FIDO-955991 format. One line per field, with one value per residue: z, x, y of N, C-alpha, C, O in turn; residue number from 0. Coordinates in steps of 0.2 Angstrom, whole numbers, plus 2048, in hexadecimal, padded with zeros to 3 digits. Example, Ala and Ser with C-alpha at 12.3 -4.5 7.8 and 13.67 -1.06 7.14 Angstrom:
npz: [827|823];
npx: [842|840];
npy: [7E4|7F5];
capz: [827|824];
capx: [83E|844];
capy: [7EA|7FB];
cpz: [827|827];
cpx: [842|840];
cpy: [7F0|800];
opz: [82A|828];
opx: [847|843];
opy: [7EF|806];
pos: [0|1];
END
This chain:
npz: [36E|372|373|37C|385|38A|390|39A|3A2|3A7|3AE|3B7|3C4|3CA|3CB|3D5|3E1|3EE|3FA|3F6|3EE|3F7|3FF|3F7|3F7|403|40E|40F|41A|41B|417|41C|429|433|431|435|441|44B|450|45C|463|465|46D|478|47C|482|48B|486|482|478|46D|45C|44A|43E|42F|425|42D|42D|436|443|444|43E|432|42B|423|42C|43A|44B|457|468|46B|460|460|468|46B|467|461|466|45F|460|45B|44C|43E|432|425|41A|40F|405|407|408|40D|40A|40B|419|41E|419|422|42F|42D|42F|43C|44B|451|45B|45A|45B|462|45E|457|449|439|439|444|44B|455|45F|46E|46B|45E|454|448|43E|434|42D|422|414|41A|421|430|438|446|44E|45C|464|470|47F|487|496|49A|4A4|4AB|4A0|49D|494|48F|489|47F|47D|483|47F|47F|47E|471|46A|46C|465|458|457|457|44C|442|443|43E|431|42D];
npx: [731|734|728|72C|735|72C|723|72B|72E|722|71F|729|728|71F|725|72E|728|71B|71F|728|720|717|720|723|717|715|712|71D|729|72B|73A|73E|738|740|74B|748|740|744|740|745|748|73B|736|73E|73A|72E|72F|72E|736|735|730|72B|72D|720|719|70B|6FC|6EC|6E3|6E7|6E8|6F3|6F5|6FD|70D|717|717|716|717|714|719|71E|71E|713|703|6F9|6FE|700|6FC|706|70B|70A|712|715|71F|727|732|732|72A|71F|719|70B|709|70B|700|6F5|6F5|6F3|6E7|6DD|6D8|6D5|6E3|6F0|6FD|70E|71D|72E|731|738|734|727|71A|70C|700|6F6|6F1|6F4|6FA|707|70C|719|724|734|73E|73D|739|72C|724|719|711|707|6FF|6FA|6ED|6F1|6E9|6E2|6DE|6D7|6D0|6CB|6D0|6D6|6E6|6F3|700|70B|710|70C|718|722|71F|722|730|734|731|739|746|745|744|750|758|756|75C];
npy: [91F|90F|901|8F7|8FE|908|8FF|8F9|904|907|8FB|8FA|901|8F9|8ED|8EF|8ED|8EC|8F3|8FD|905|909|911|91B|921|926|934|942|94B|95C|962|96F|96F|969|970|97D|97D|972|961|95D|969|96D|963|965|971|970|965|958|94B|942|948|94A|94C|949|942|948|943|943|93D|93E|94C|951|95A|962|968|968|95F|95C|950|949|93D|932|924|920|918|920|92E|93F|94F|95D|968|972|978|984|988|994|999|9A2|9AD|9BB|9CC|9CB|9BD|9BB|9C3|9BC|9B1|9B8|9BE|9B5|9B3|9BB|9C4|9C9|9D6|9D2|9D7|9DA|9CE|9C8|9D0|9D2|9CD|9C4|9BD|9B1|9A9|99C|99C|9A1|9AD|9B2|9BC|9BE|9C6|9BC|9B1|9A8|9A3|999|994|988|983|975|96F|966|958|953|944|93F|949|950|95D|96A|970|97B|975|97D|98D|99E|9A5|99B|997|9A3|9A3|998|99C|9A7|9A1|999|9A3|9A9|9A0|9A2|9AD];
capz: [373|370|377|381|389|38D|395|39F|3A6|3AA|3B2|3BC|3CB|3CC|3CD|3DB|3E6|3F1|3FF|3F2|3EC|3FD|402|3F3|3F8|40A|40E|411|41E|418|41A|420|430|437|431|439|447|44C|455|463|466|467|473|47E|47E|486|48F|482|47E|472|467|455|444|43B|429|426|42F|42F|43B|449|444|43B|42B|428|421|432|43F|450|45C|46E|46B|45A|461|46C|467|464|463|467|45C|465|457|445|43C|42B|423|414|40E|400|409|407|412|409|40E|420|41E|418|429|434|42C|430|442|44F|454|45D|458|460|460|45F|454|442|436|43B|447|44E|458|464|473|468|458|453|441|43D|42E|42D|41B|410|41E|425|434|43B|44B|451|462|466|477|482|48A|49C|498|4AB|4AC|499|49D|48F|491|483|480|47D|485|479|480|47B|469|467|46D|460|452|457|456|445|43E|444|439|42A|42B];
capx: [733|732|723|72F|737|726|720|730|72D|71B|71F|72F|726|71B|72A|731|724|717|722|72B|71B|715|725|722|710|715|713|724|729|72E|741|73E|736|746|750|747|73D|746|73C|749|747|734|735|741|736|728|731|72C|73C|734|72C|72E|729|71D|716|703|6F7|6E6|6DE|6E9|6E8|6F9|6F3|702|714|71C|712|71A|713|717|71C|71B|71D|70D|6FE|6F6|702|6FC|6FF|708|70D|70A|716|714|725|727|738|732|724|71E|714|705|708|70A|6F9|6F1|6F4|6F0|6E0|6D8|6D6|6D7|6E9|6F3|704|714|722|735|732|738|732|720|717|706|6FE|6F1|6F3|6F7|6FC|70B|70E|71E|728|73A|740|739|737|726|723|712|711|700|700|6F4|6ED|6F1|6E2|6E2|6D9|6D3|6CB|6CA|6D2|6DB|6EB|6F7|707|70F|70E|70E|71F|726|71E|726|737|735|731|73F|74B|744|745|757|75C|755|760];
capy: [91B|908|8FE|8F3|903|90A|8F9|8F9|90A|906|8F5|8FA|902|8F3|8E7|8F2|8EA|8F1|8F7|902|909|90C|916|921|924|929|93C|944|950|961|963|975|96E|967|975|983|97B|96B|95E|95C|96F|96E|95F|968|977|96E|960|952|949|93D|94B|948|94E|943|944|949|93E|947|93A|941|953|953|95C|967|965|967|95C|95A|94C|948|936|92E|91D|91F|915|926|934|946|955|962|96F|972|97D|985|98C|996|99C|9A8|9B1|9C3|9CE|9C8|9B6|9BD|9C6|9B6|9AD|9BC|9C0|9AF|9B3|9C1|9C3|9D0|9D7|9D0|9DC|9D7|9C8|9C8|9D6|9D3|9C7|9C4|9B7|9AF|9A5|995|99C|9A7|9AE|9B7|9BC|9C2|9C6|9B8|9AB|9A8|99E|999|98E|987|97E|970|96E|95F|956|94F|93F|93D|94F|953|964|96B|975|97B|972|983|994|9A2|9A7|996|997|9A8|9A1|993|9A0|9AB|99C|997|9A9|9AA|99B|9A4|9B3];
cpz: [371|375|37D|387|38D|392|39B|3A4|3AA|3B0|3B8|3C3|3CE|3CE|3D3|3E1|3EA|3F6|3FC|3F0|3F2|400|3FD|3F4|3FF|40A|411|416|41B|41B|41E|427|434|437|435|440|448|451|45C|466|469|46D|479|481|483|48A|48C|47E|478|46C|461|450|440|434|42A|428|432|435|442|449|440|433|428|425|427|438|445|455|462|46E|466|45B|466|468|464|466|462|463|461|461|450|443|434|42A|41C|413|408|401|408|40D|411|40C|416|422|41D|41E|42E|433|42D|437|446|452|456|45B|45D|45E|462|45C|44D|440|438|43E|44B|451|45D|469|471|461|457|44B|441|437|42F|426|417|414|422|429|438|43F|44E|456|463|46D|479|486|490|49B|49F|4AB|4A5|499|498|491|48B|484|481|480|47F|479|47D|473|466|467|467|459|452|455|44E|440|43E|43F|432|428|428];
cpx: [730|72C|726|732|731|723|725|72F|727|71C|724|72D|722|720|72E|72E|720|71A|726|726|718|719|724|71C|710|716|71A|723|72D|735|742|73C|73C|74B|74F|744|73E|742|73F|748|740|733|738|73D|731|729|72E|732|73B|730|72F|72A|726|71A|70E|700|6F1|6E2|6E0|6EA|6EF|6F8|6F8|708|718|717|716|715|717|71B|71A|71B|717|708|6FA|6FA|6FE|6FF|700|709|70C|70D|715|71A|725|72E|738|72B|725|71A|70D|704|707|702|6F4|6EF|6F1|6E9|6DB|6D5|6D8|6DE|6EC|6FB|709|71A|729|736|732|736|72B|71E|711|704|6F8|6F4|6F7|6FA|701|70D|713|722|72E|73D|73B|737|731|725|71D|712|70A|701|6F9|6F3|6EE|6EB|6E4|6DD|6D5|6CE|6C9|6CB|6D7|6E0|6F0|6FE|70C|70C|70F|715|724|725|722|72D|738|735|737|745|74B|746|74D|75B|75B|759|767];
cpy: [914|905|8FA|8F8|906|905|8F9|8FE|90A|901|8F6|8FC|8FC|8ED|8E9|8EF|8EF|8F5|8FD|907|90D|912|91C|925|928|931|93D|94A|956|962|96A|974|96E|96D|97B|982|973|968|95D|963|970|969|962|96E|976|968|959|94F|945|941|94A|94B|948|946|945|942|941|943|93C|948|955|954|961|964|964|965|959|956|94B|942|932|927|91B|91C|91B|92C|93A|94B|95A|969|96D|978|97E|98A|98E|99A|9A2|9AC|9B8|9C5|9CC|9C1|9B7|9BF|9C0|9B2|9B2|9BE|9BB|9AF|9B9|9C0|9CA|9D0|9D5|9D3|9D8|9D0|9C9|9CF|9D8|9CC|9C9|9BD|9B7|9AB|99E|996|9A2|9A7|9B3|9B6|9C0|9C1|9C1|9B1|9AC|9A2|99E|993|98E|982|97B|970|967|95E|952|94A|93D|943|952|95A|964|971|975|978|977|989|998|9A4|9A1|996|99D|9A7|99D|997|9A4|9A7|99B|99D|9AB|9A6|99D|9AA|9B1];
opz: [36F|37B|382|38D|393|398|3A0|3AA|3B0|3B5|3BD|3C7|3D4|3D3|3D6|3E7|3E9|3F7|3FF|3F0|3F1|402|400|3F4|400|406|415|415|418|421|422|42B|439|43C|438|445|447|456|461|46D|46E|472|47E|487|488|48D|490|478|474|467|460|451|440|434|430|425|438|438|447|44E|440|42F|422|426|427|43B|444|457|462|471|466|457|467|462|45E|46B|45F|464|465|464|44E|445|431|42D|418|416|407|3FD|408|411|415|40E|419|426|421|420|431|438|42D|438|443|457|454|45A|463|458|466|45D|44A|443|439|43C|44D|44F|45E|46A|474|45F|45A|449|443|434|432|424|417|411|426|427|43B|43D|450|454|462|471|475|489|48F|49C|49E|4AD|4A6|494|497|494|487|48A|484|47E|47A|474|479|470|461|463|464|455|44C|450|44B|43B|439|43C|42D|422|426];
opx: [72A|72C|724|731|731|721|722|72F|726|719|724|72F|723|71E|731|731|721|718|725|727|716|717|725|71C|70B|71A|71C|71F|732|735|746|73F|73D|74F|753|745|73A|740|73B|747|73E|730|735|73D|72F|724|72C|732|740|72E|736|724|729|718|70C|701|6F0|6DF|6DD|6ED|6F0|6F9|6F7|709|71C|714|71A|710|71D|721|714|717|715|708|6F7|6F8|6F9|705|6FC|707|70E|70C|714|71B|723|72E|73D|727|72A|717|709|6FE|703|6FF|6EF|6EA|6EC|6E6|6D5|6D0|6DD|6DE|6E9|6FE|708|71C|729|73B|72D|736|729|720|710|707|6F5|6FB|6FB|6FC|700|70F|712|723|72E|73F|735|734|731|726|71B|713|707|702|6F4|6F8|6ED|6E8|6E7|6D7|6CF|6C8|6C4|6C9|6DB|6DE|6F1|700|711|706|713|718|729|72A|725|731|73E|73A|73A|749|750|749|74F|760|75E|759|76B];
opy: [913|908|8FA|8F7|907|907|8F8|8FD|90C|901|8F2|8F9|8FB|8E9|8E5|8EF|8F5|8FB|903|90D|912|917|921|92B|92C|933|939|94E|954|963|96A|978|971|96E|97E|986|96F|96B|95E|963|972|96B|962|96F|979|965|955|951|944|93E|949|94D|943|94C|943|93D|942|947|93B|94B|95B|950|963|95E|95F|96A|955|959|94C|942|92F|923|915|91D|91A|930|93B|94C|95B|96E|968|97E|979|98F|98A|9A0|9A6|9AD|9BB|9C1|9CB|9BF|9B3|9BC|9C0|9B0|9AF|9C0|9BC|9AB|9BD|9BB|9CF|9CB|9D5|9D3|9D3|9CD|9CA|9D4|9DD|9C7|9CE|9B8|9BC|9AB|99C|991|9A8|9A2|9B9|9B1|9C6|9BB|9C3|9AD|9B1|99D|9A3|98D|993|97C|97E|971|962|963|94C|94C|93B|941|956|95E|960|976|970|978|977|98A|996|9A5|9A3|994|99C|9A9|99D|996|9A5|9A9|99A|99C|9AD|9A8|99B|9AC|9B6];
pos: [0|1|2|3|4|5|6|7|8|9|10|11|12|13|14|15|16|17|18|19|20|21|22|23|24|25|26|27|28|29|30|31|32|33|34|35|36|37|38|39|40|41|42|43|44|45|46|47|48|49|50|51|52|53|54|55|56|57|58|59|60|61|62|63|64|65|66|67|68|69|70|71|72|73|74|75|76|77|78|79|80|81|82|83|84|85|86|87|88|89|90|91|92|93|94|95|96|97|98|99|100|101|102|103|104|105|106|107|108|109|110|111|112|113|114|115|116|117|118|119|120|121|122|123|124|125|126|127|128|129|130|131|132|133|134|135|136|137|138|139|140|141|142|143|144|145|146|147|148|149|150|151|152|153|154|155|156|157|158|159|160|161|162|163|164];
END
């Protein structure tokens, strides 16, 4: 390769400007999120019409690939739900999640499913869906309550697994 070509390839991204470089560095949202657990469905489930998927933002607890917040335009959006999706999962992948905490079996959901009050892990075929609900906090009383009931989480998981069939 000629020196001019190498120099052009090295300098080309710099010529694109800082906004182009910043756009390349922005974390992306996994496309599986909207495919299996659409933000509009999440919002309807808990009465949050502005619910949205956001990329990783660890400062607000959005550390996964599929991070759902109540209102992305708020000064401080609150995490409602974190989803982990895998289309090539095995029973061992399922076991990896369920062995991290004490869970109970959930019947009638996929090939296998387990959960707690705020987490549901389910697998159907090669599709693994893990939903973890965050609590909402009443700022006046500091009381915490879950955004989602376990029944709502199970319903979201069932709908996601149905899309994988």
